[in-house]
C-alpha positions in Angstrom: 100.3 20.6 149.7 101.3 24.2 150.6 100.4 26.9 148.1 103.1 29.4 147.1 102.3 33.0 148.1 102.5 35.5 145.1 105.5 37.7 145.8 103.8 40.9 144.6 100.8 40.3 146.8 103.1 39.6 149.7 105.0 42.9 149.3 101.7 44.9 149.1 100.5 43.2 152.3 103.8 44.0 154.0 103.8 47.6 153.0 100.2 48.0 154.1 100.9 46.4 157.5 104.0 48.7 158.1 102.0 51.8 157.2 99.1 51.0 159.5 101.4 50.0 162.3 103.6 53.1 162.3 101.2 55.9 161.1 99.7 56.3 164.6 103.1 56.8 166.1 104.1 59.7 163.9 103.6 62.9 165.9 102.4 66.1 164.2 105.3 68.5 163.5 104.6 71.8 165.3 106.5 74.9 164.5 106.4 78.7 165.3 107.3 81.7 163.2 107.8 85.1 164.8 107.0 87.7 162.2 106.7 90.8 164.4 108.9 92.5 165.6 110.3 92.2 162.0 114.0 91.9 161.4 114.3 95.6 160.6 112.2 96.9 163.6 113.6 94.3 166.0 116.9 96.3 165.9 115.7 99.1 168.3 112.5 99.6 170.2 112.5 102.8 172.3 112.2 102.6 176.2 108.6 102.7 177.3 107.1 101.8 173.9 104.6 98.9 173.8 105.1 96.4 171.0 103.3 93.5 169.5 104.7 90.0 169.2 102.9 88.4 166.2 103.4 85.2 164.3 102.3 81.9 162.8 101.6 78.5 164.2 102.0 75.3 162.1 100.8 71.7 162.7 98.1 72.9 165.2 94.8 71.0 165.4 91.6 72.2 167.2 91.6 69.0 169.2 95.1 69.6 170.6 95.4 70.5 174.3 97.8 73.4 173.8 99.3 76.2 175.9 101.2 79.2 174.4 103.8 81.0 176.4 105.6 84.2 175.5 108.5 85.5 177.6 110.7 88.5 177.3 114.1 87.7 178.8 117.2 89.6 179.5 120.4 88.0 178.1 121.0 86.6 181.6 117.7 84.7 181.3 115.6 86.8 183.7 112.0 87.1 182.7 110.8 90.8 182.6 107.5 90.1 180.8 105.6 86.8 180.8 102.4 85.8 179.1 100.5 82.5 179.0 97.3 81.3 177.3 96.1 77.8 178.2 93.5 77.4 175.3 92.6 78.7 171.9 91.1 82.2 172.0 87.4 82.3 172.8 85.9 85.0 170.6 83.5 86.1 173.4 86.6 87.0 175.5 87.2 90.0 173.2 86.0 93.4 174.5 84.8 94.8 171.2 82.9 97.6 173.0 86.0 99.2 174.6 85.2 102.9 174.9 88.4 104.1 173.1 88.1 101.5 170.3 87.3 103.0 166.9 85.8 100.7 164.3 84.8 101.9 160.8 82.8 99.0 159.3 79.4 99.9 160.7 77.7 99.1 164.0 78.2 95.3 163.8 81.4 94.6 165.6 81.2 90.9 165.5 84.0 90.5 163.0 86.3 91.8 165.7 85.7 88.8 168.0 88.0 86.6 165.9 90.5 89.3 164.9 93.1 88.3 167.5 93.6 91.9 168.6 95.4 91.3 171.9 94.5 94.7 173.3 90.9 93.6 173.6 91.5 90.3 175.5 89.8 89.8 178.8 87.6 87.4 180.7 84.0 88.3 179.9 82.8 86.9 183.2 85.0 89.5 185.0 85.1 92.8 183.1 87.8 94.2 185.4 90.2 91.7 183.8 90.4 94.0 180.8 92.9 96.0 182.8 95.3 93.0 183.2 98.4 93.8 181.1 99.6 90.2 181.5 96.5 88.9 179.9 97.0 90.4 176.5 97.8 87.2 174.6 95.7 85.0 172.3 96.1 82.3 169.6 94.1 80.2 167.2 95.1 77.3 165.0 97.1 79.5 162.6 98.4 82.6 164.4 99.2 84.2 167.8 99.3 87.7 169.0 100.7 89.3 172.2 100.8 92.9 173.4 104.1 93.5 175.4 103.8 96.6 177.6 106.8 98.9 177.6 105.9 99.9 181.1 104.7 103.4 180.5 101.3 103.6 178.8 98.7 102.8 181.5 95.3 104.1 180.3 92.8 101.4 181.4 95.7 99.1 182.3 97.3 97.7 185.4 101.0 97.2 184.5 101.5 94.1 186.6 102.5 90.6 186.1 100.1 87.7 186.7 101.7 87.4 190.1 101.1 91.1 190.8 104.7 92.3 190.3 104.9 95.8 189.0 106.1 96.2 185.4 108.6 99.1 185.1 109.8 100.8 181.9 112.1 98.4 180.2 115.7 99.7 180.5 117.9 99.9 177.4 119.7 96.7 176.6 119.5 93.4 174.7 116.5 91.0 175.2 115.2 87.7 173.9 111.6 87.0 172.9 110.9 83.3 173.6 107.7 81.7 172.2 106.8 78.2 173.2 104.0 75.8 172.4 103.2 73.1 174.9 101.0 70.1 174.3 99.7 68.3 177.4 102.3 70.2 179.4 105.2 69.2 177.2 107.1 71.5 174.9 106.5 70.7 171.2 107.8 73.9 169.5 109.9 76.9 170.4 111.2 80.0 168.6 113.4 82.9 169.8 114.0 86.4 168.5 116.5 88.9 169.7 115.5 92.6 170.2 117.1 95.7 171.6 115.5 98.4 173.8 117.2 101.7 172.9 116.9 104.9 170.9 117.1 105.0 167.2 119.7 107.6 166.1 117.8 108.6 163.0 114.0 108.2 162.3 111.9 108.9 159.2 108.8 111.1 159.5 106.5 110.9 156.4 103.1 109.9 155.1 103.0 106.3 153.9 100.8 107.1 150.9 100.8 107.0 147.9 102.7 103.8 147.2 105.3 105.4 144.9 106.1 108.0 147.6 106.6 105.2 150.2 108.9 103.3 147.9 111.0 106.4 147.2 111.4 107.2 150.9 112.0 103.6 151.8 115.0 103.4 149.4 116.4 106.7 150.6 116.1 105.7 154.2 117.8 102.4 153.7 120.7 104.0 151.9 121.1 106.5 154.6 120.6 104.4 157.7 117.3 106.0 158.7 114.7 103.9 160.5 111.2 103.5 159.0 108.3 102.5 161.3 107.0 99.6 159.2 105.8 97.4 162.1 102.2 97.9 163.3 101.9 100.3 166.2 100.2 98.9 169.3 96.5 100.0 169.1 96.5 100.0 165.3 95.0 96.7 164.1 94.7 95.7 160.5 95.3 91.9 160.6 95.5 91.5 156.8 98.9 93.1 157.0 100.3 90.4 159.3 98.2 87.2 159.2 97.6 85.1 156.1 94.2 83.9 157.2 93.0 87.6 157.0 94.6 88.3 153.7 91.4 89.3 151.9 89.9 91.0 155.0 89.3 94.8 155.2 88.9 94.6 158.9 90.5 97.6 160.7 90.2 98.9 164.2 92.2 101.3 166.2 92.7 102.7 169.8 93.7 106.2 168.8 95.2 107.4 172.1 97.3 104.3 172.4 98.8 104.0 168.9 99.5 107.7 168.8 101.3 107.5 172.1 103.4 104.6 170.9 104.1 106.5 167.7 105.4 109.6 169.4 107.8 107.5 171.6 109.8 106.9 168.5 110.5 110.6 168.0 112.3 111.4 171.3 116.0 112.2 171.8 117.0 111.4 168.2 117.3 113.0 164.7 113.9 113.3 162.9 114.0 113.3 159.1 110.8 114.9 157.7 109.9 114.1 154.1 107.6 116.9 153.1 105.0 115.5 150.8 101.2 115.0 151.1 101.1 116.0 154.8 97.7 117.0 155.9 97.0 119.1 159.0 95.0 116.2 160.6 97.5 113.4 159.8 99.6 111.7 162.5 102.6 112.9 160.6 101.6 116.5 161.4 99.6 116.2 164.7 101.7 113.6 166.4 105.2 113.4 164.9 105.8 117.0 163.9 103.7 117.9 167.0 106.1 116.1 169.4 109.1 117.7 167.7 107.3 121.1 168.2 106.8 120.3 171.9 110.5 119.4 172.3 111.4 122.7 170.7 113.7 121.1 168.0 112.1 122.2 164.7 114.8 124.7 163.9 117.6 122.6 165.4 119.4 121.0 162.4 121.0 118.4 164.6 117.6 117.1 165.6 115.2 117.9 162.8 115.8 118.0 159.0 113.3 118.6 156.2 113.4 117.1 152.7 111.5 117.5 149.5 111.2 116.2 146.0 113.3 118.1 143.4 110.3 118.6 141.2 107.5 118.4 143.8 106.3 114.8 143.0 108.0 111.4 143.4 107.5 110.7 139.8 105.9 112.5 136.7 105.0 110.5 133.6 107.8 110.6 131.1 110.4 111.8 133.6 112.9 110.0 135.8 112.2 109.8 139.5 112.7 113.0 141.4 115.7 113.5 143.6 115.3 114.0 147.3 116.7 117.3 148.4 117.4 118.7 151.8 116.3 122.1 153.1 119.3 124.0 154.3 119.4 125.8 157.7 118.6 129.2 156.1 116.0 127.9 153.7 112.2 128.0 154.4 110.8 127.8 150.9 111.5 126.0 147.7 110.1 126.3 144.2 110.1 123.0 142.5 108.4 123.1 139.1 106.8 125.2 136.3 103.7 123.8 134.7 102.7 125.5 131.4 99.1 125.5 130.0 97.7 125.3 133.5 93.9 125.8 134.3 94.1 128.9 136.4 93.0 127.3 139.7 95.3 127.8 142.6 96.3 125.0 144.9 94.4 122.2 143.0 96.5 119.5 141.4 94.9 116.6 139.5 96.6 113.9 137.4 94.8 115.2 134.3 96.1 118.7 134.9 99.7 117.4 134.9 99.1 115.4 131.8 97.8 118.4 129.9 100.7 120.6 131.1 104.2 120.9 129.9 106.3 120.7 133.0 109.7 122.3 133.5 111.3 120.3 136.3 113.5 122.2 138.8 113.3 125.4 136.8 116.4 127.4 136.3 117.1 130.9 134.8 115.7 132.3 131.6 112.8 130.0 131.2 110.8 131.2 128.2 107.0 131.7 128.6 104.7 133.2 126.0 102.8 136.4 126.7 99.4 135.5 128.1 100.2 131.9 128.6 98.9 130.4 131.9 101.6 128.8 134.1 101.8 127.4 137.6 104.6 127.4 140.1 104.7 124.6 142.6 106.6 124.5 145.8 106.6 124.0 149.5 107.7 125.3 152.9 109.1 123.6 155.9 107.6 123.7 159.5 108.6 126.6 161.8 109.0 126.4 165.5 106.0 127.4 167.7 106.5 129.0 171.2 105.8 126.5 173.9 102.9 128.4 175.4 101.0 128.1 172.1 101.4 124.3 171.8 98.4 122.4 173.1 98.9 118.8 174.2 95.6 116.9 173.8 94.3 113.9 175.7 94.4 111.7 172.6 98.2 112.3 172.3 98.0 114.8 169.4 99.3 118.4 169.5 97.7 121.6 168.3 100.0 124.3 166.9 98.9 127.1 164.6 102.1 129.0 163.9 103.2 128.1 160.3 104.2 129.5 157.0 100.8 130.1 155.4 101.4 132.3 152.3 103.8 133.2 149.6 104.5 136.8 148.6 105.6 137.0 144.9 107.4 140.1 143.8 107.3 140.3 140.0 109.6 142.9 138.5 111.0 144.2 135.2 113.1 147.3 135.5 111.1 149.9 137.4 107.9 147.9 136.9 106.9 145.8 139.9 103.8 143.9 141.2 103.2 142.1 144.4 100.9 139.1 144.7 100.2 137.1 147.8 98.9 133.5 147.6 97.9 131.0 150.2 99.8 127.8 151.0 97.8 124.6 151.1 97.5 122.2 148.2 94.7 119.8 147.3 96.2 116.9 145.4 94.0 114.2 143.9 95.6 110.8 144.5 94.0 107.5 143.6 90.7 109.3 143.0 90.6 111.0 146.4 91.4 114.6 147.4 94.3 114.9 149.8 95.2 118.1 151.6 98.8 119.1 152.0 99.4 122.0 154.5 103.0 122.7 153.5 102.7 122.6 149.7 101.3 124.9 147.1 100.5 125.4 143.4 100.1 129.0 142.3 98.7 130.1 138.9 99.9 133.1 136.9 99.4 134.7 133.5 101.6 137.6 132.5 100.3 140.0 129.8 102.2 142.0 127.2 103.3 144.7 129.6 105.7 142.1 131.0 107.3 141.3 127.7 111.1 140.9 128.2 113.2 139.7 131.1 111.2 139.3 134.3 112.3 138.4 137.8 109.9 136.5 140.0 111.0 136.5 143.7 109.2 134.4 146.3 109.1 135.0 150.1 107.4 132.8 152.8 105.0 134.5 155.2 103.6 133.3 158.5 100.0 133.8 159.6 100.8 137.3 160.9 102.4 138.4 157.6 105.9 138.2 158.9 108.5 137.4 156.3 110.8 134.4 156.8 113.9 135.5 155.0 116.1 132.9 153.6 118.6 132.6 150.7 116.9 134.3 147.7 114.2 132.2 146.0 113.6 133.5 142.5 113.0 132.6 138.9 114.2 134.6 135.8 111.7 134.4 133.0 111.7 135.5 129.4 108.2 136.6 128.5 108.1 136.5 124.7 
């Protein structure tokens, strides 16, 4: 007699059979995300500039036999740059001892081996391959990185394709970045991003720190159609900014001549918008970006170079609304932005505690009342002035040296026939996030007026260059009541 099979047991058996039968036939889902060039920066990349193509890989297993290809195509489909990697990146094929590579985490450079910095990719068995521009591609199970040559920067590089064809400067126009993942020779994933080679009409020039300053300029730039360089420059490698697997890593390396060169390519044949805050003499903002504007001779050309500043000298002061961003007019060289009462008497030193102890008069106007003998400080700034071409030095690391600038302020304090002249240096030390930062174009000058100045006082300010020459502009003055 045949036994009846329990229905529940039968269903469980059937489900188990189907799962085991079909699970081996389900292929892994591979996909590609192109994160850099970003949407914003993908709009326009200047002719000649190198750029990274960075992104994420999904569904990849170390046992997979994969090839990654990256092509830059014209809209007609012609390949103008092609890269191919036939295996996961081997850490030993990273030239961590490249002579122009700067690394700031001690003498042990082993963390760089797995950093996916494409600039450093070569075949360790043949050191000359480091020069192969077509070889600058690598990937692991999570990310990929490619250095696309713009066809101009050639220090330690042969700008040729794998077949030996010369890579010329990419002409202006529309292009497509095509990234493909092949498994056992067959395409399993693909992504495409459109970019444009061309000149940005308007470009922002400013320090990226502190964070509240960056946010202010970012908002202003977006409202006014000004491009911000938010994508990493080729030669500037901080993978935590771009790859999730490095999120908690402090690893940072740079090839200074390379990223500076790629930086200055953005500031050619367009309108540079300088936001004058926290700019040190050794910063890329000053040495590279303002430097290339100096070399082009455009500093005093309002159609090519415009300077801006915060209405009260800081992006934000506790208890006050965010500062406005104001523009220097053609005939303005100096601006006074704030009066700080109860100051400490030390010129050109600004700490957070100093501001908290002071009573600040933002954007001071006429007839500000100050007590006799009370310490006060005047903050302000100047804009860059044009250097003569013969005095501008172009350095091999793609920085510029130029010494002609507004370096002092002459104050004329007057009341009736009574007058006093005081000259103070420009150059502010500002403490930000616990660190001292130098600003070559800003100042904070301390005063204390005794009883002989009781009454209505005019304080006029003039900018002087390093020779003592006055740069006249519209009158810059304060009217004070010393009571």
